[in-house]
C-alpha positions in Angstrom: 116.5 -176.9 -131.4 118.3 -178.8 -133.7 122.2 -179.5 -133.4 123.7 -178.5 -136.5 125.7 -181.7 -137.4 122.6 -184.4 -136.9 118.8 -184.3 -139.1 115.7 -183.1 -137.2 114.2 -186.6 -136.7 109.9 -186.9 -137.6 107.8 -188.7 -136.2 104.1 -189.5 -136.8 103.2 -187.0 -134.4 104.9 -184.1 -136.1 101.3 -185.0 -138.3 99.1 -185.0 -136.1 100.5 -181.5 -135.1 100.5 -180.3 -138.1 96.7 -180.8 -139.0 95.6 -179.2 -135.3 98.2 -176.9 -136.3 95.7 -176.2 -139.7 92.9 -176.9 -137.7 93.5 -174.4 -135.4 94.2 -172.1 -138.1 91.0 -172.1 -139.8 89.1 -171.7 -136.5 90.6 -168.4 -135.6 90.1 -167.1 -139.3 86.3 -168.4 -138.8 86.2 -166.6 -135.5 88.2 -163.6 -136.6 85.5 -163.4 -140.1 82.1 -164.3 -137.5 83.5 -161.2 -135.3 83.5 -158.9 -138.1 80.2 -160.0 -139.2 78.9 -159.7 -136.4 80.4 -156.0 -136.1 79.2 -154.7 -139.6 75.7 -156.1 -138.7 75.7 -154.3 -135.3 77.0 -150.3 -137.0 74.1 -151.0 -139.1 71.3 -151.8 -137.2 72.3 -148.5 -135.0 72.6 -147.0 -137.7 69.1 -148.0 -138.7 67.7 -147.0 -135.1 69.3 -144.0 -134.7 67.7 -143.0 -138.0 64.8 -145.0 -137.2 64.7 -143.7 -134.0 65.0 -139.7 -132.7 66.2 -139.5 -129.2 63.4 -138.4 -128.0 61.8 -141.7 -128.8 64.1 -144.0 -128.2 63.6 -142.0 -124.2 60.5 -142.7 -124.3 60.3 -146.8 -125.4 63.0 -147.0 -123.0 60.9 -145.3 -120.3 57.9 -147.6 -120.9 59.5 -150.8 -121.3 60.9 -149.7 -117.6 57.6 -148.9 -116.9 56.1 -152.4 -117.6 59.2 -154.2 -115.6 58.4 -152.8 -113.3 54.7 -153.1 -113.4 55.5 -156.7 -113.6 58.0 -157.1 -110.7 55.3 -155.3 -108.5 52.9 -157.9 -109.9 54.6 -160.6 -109.3 56.4 -159.5 -105.4 52.3 -158.8 -104.6 51.9 -162.7 -105.7 54.0 -164.1 -103.6 53.0 -162.3 -100.8 49.6 -163.2 -100.6 50.6 -167.6 -101.4 51.4 -166.9 -97.7 52.5 -170.7 -96.4 52.4 -173.0 -99.5 51.5 -176.7 -97.9 53.4 -178.6 -101.0 51.4 -182.5 -100.1 47.8 -180.7 -99.2 48.2 -178.9 -102.8 49.6 -182.8 -104.2 46.4 -184.1 -102.6 43.9 -181.5 -104.0 45.4 -181.9 -107.3 44.5 -185.5 -106.7 41.1 -185.4 -105.7 40.2 -182.9 -108.4 41.6 -185.2 -111.0 39.7 -188.0 -109.3 36.2 -185.9 -109.4 36.6 -185.2 -113.5 37.3 -188.9 -114.1 33.6 -189.8 -111.7 32.2 -187.1 -114.1 32.9 -188.1 -117.4 31.3 -192.2 -116.4 28.5 -189.9 -115.3 28.3 -188.1 -119.3 26.8 -189.6 -121.7 29.1 -189.7 -124.6 27.3 -191.1 -126.9 23.9 -188.8 -126.7 26.8 -185.3 -127.6 28.1 -188.0 -130.3 24.3 -188.7 -131.7 23.4 -184.9 -131.1 26.8 -183.8 -132.8 26.1 -186.3 -136.3 22.1 -185.7 -136.4 23.4 -181.7 -136.2 26.3 -182.1 -138.7 23.6 -184.2 -141.1 21.5 -181.0 -141.3 23.6 -178.5 -141.9 24.4 -181.0 -144.8 21.6 -181.2 -145.7 20.7 -177.6 -146.0 23.9 -176.5 -147.5 22.5 -179.0 -150.3 19.8 -177.6 -150.4 21.0 -174.5 -150.6 23.5 -175.2 -153.3 20.7 -176.9 -155.8 18.3 -173.5 -154.7 21.2 -171.3 -155.9 22.2 -173.1 -159.2 18.1 -173.4 -160.0 18.3 -169.8 -159.9 21.4 -169.6 -161.8 20.4 -171.3 -164.7 16.4 -169.6 -165.0 
């Protein structure tokens, strides 16, 4: 409250408080509009679902989803129980050995031969397609 005989003291923080109040009001207004839009969308979606699906159909969909979730849960439980104790270092070692075997097998792989065969197949198929194209063009002219 101000004293009746004195004028109010204005500082630079009054401007900052005013700007903060305006920003807060705009954000609250945007949130309110967003809530109204979300509510309208939800009501529209639910009414479309109710008009599209009958209650029996919705019940069967929910029960099917429930059965599916139960099956997934049983499968994951079974997979967990079948693994037993996992030794992380042993698994990591096996992965390293596998990568090493793959790297050594790449040395034995004859990539040049594969590339030559693929290029010969490509050339042969290109020659075949060109011959077929010329044959069809010659047939259409006659």
